N, C-alpha and C positions, 0 to 999 in steps of 0.2 A: 606441098605434101611431102616431097622427097626430103626436104630439110628436116621436117618433123620426124620422119621415119629414121633418118640418120641419127638424130638425137636419141630415139628409143633404142636403136641398135647399140649406141655407145653406152647407154645406161645398162643394158643387159650384159655387155662385155665387162663393164665395171663390177656389176653384181657377181658375175662368175669369178672374177679375180678375188673377191672377198670371201668366197665360200670356205667354210672350215674343212680341213682335211685331218684324218687320223690314220695311224698305221697300227695294224693289229693282226691277230692270228685267227684264221677261220676255225671255229669250234664245232659248227654244224652245217651240213649241206643237204639235209634230208628233205627240205621243202623245195617246191618247184620255183625256180627263178629267184630264190632267196638264200642268202647265207647269213649265219650269225657270226659276228666278228667280235673277239674279245680284245679290248684296248686297255693296256696297262699304263698307269701314270705313277711316277715316283715323286715324293716330296718329303721335306724334313718335317718331323713332328713339331708342332708349334712350341711345346714346352720342353721336350726332352732332346730334340735335335736328331733323333734316330731317323734313318731313311725308312719311309713307310710306302708299301706298294698297294695301290688300289686298282681295281679293274672294273670295267663296265662293258656290257654286251650291247651291240648295236645290230639291228636287222638291216641288211644291205641288199640292194637289188643286183642280181646276177643274171642278165638276160639270157645267156646261152648255157647256163649251168656248167661253166668252165672251171670254177674254183672249187677246191675240195678241202676237207679237214686237214689242218696242218699248214696250209699255204699262208704266207705272209703277204698281206695286201694293203693297198692304200684305199681308203673310202673317202668320198666327198659328200658334203651336205647337199641335199636337193629338196625339191618340193615334196609334200607328202604323197607317197605312192600307195599306201594302204594304212590300216590302223596303226601298225608299228613301224613300217618302213619309211625312213626319212633320209636315208643314205644310199649311195650307189657305189659299187666297186669301180674305182677309176683305173687301177693298174695292179699288176702282179709284181711283187718285189722279189719273192723267193718261193719256188715250188717246194712242196713237202717232199721229204726223202722217202 
């Protein structure tokens, strides 16, 4: 059994290493234990080549309500925690001024 358990632990560690991460700005902290994070991405327009900025908002779990509007945070993909929450705040990159 212990060998089988070691294999399962190795698989979960591997899965954690493959989780997606994003860096964004907290735009709302009004919910309990949840923040809304806006993540911007830039790409070249396929025809005209101009840099285009697109953003998407993610609901992320914030267990201790420690992140506030304006903070720059890193979020990590996780199991579904609620209807909209599929991300967790993993670290604070910069505190809002």
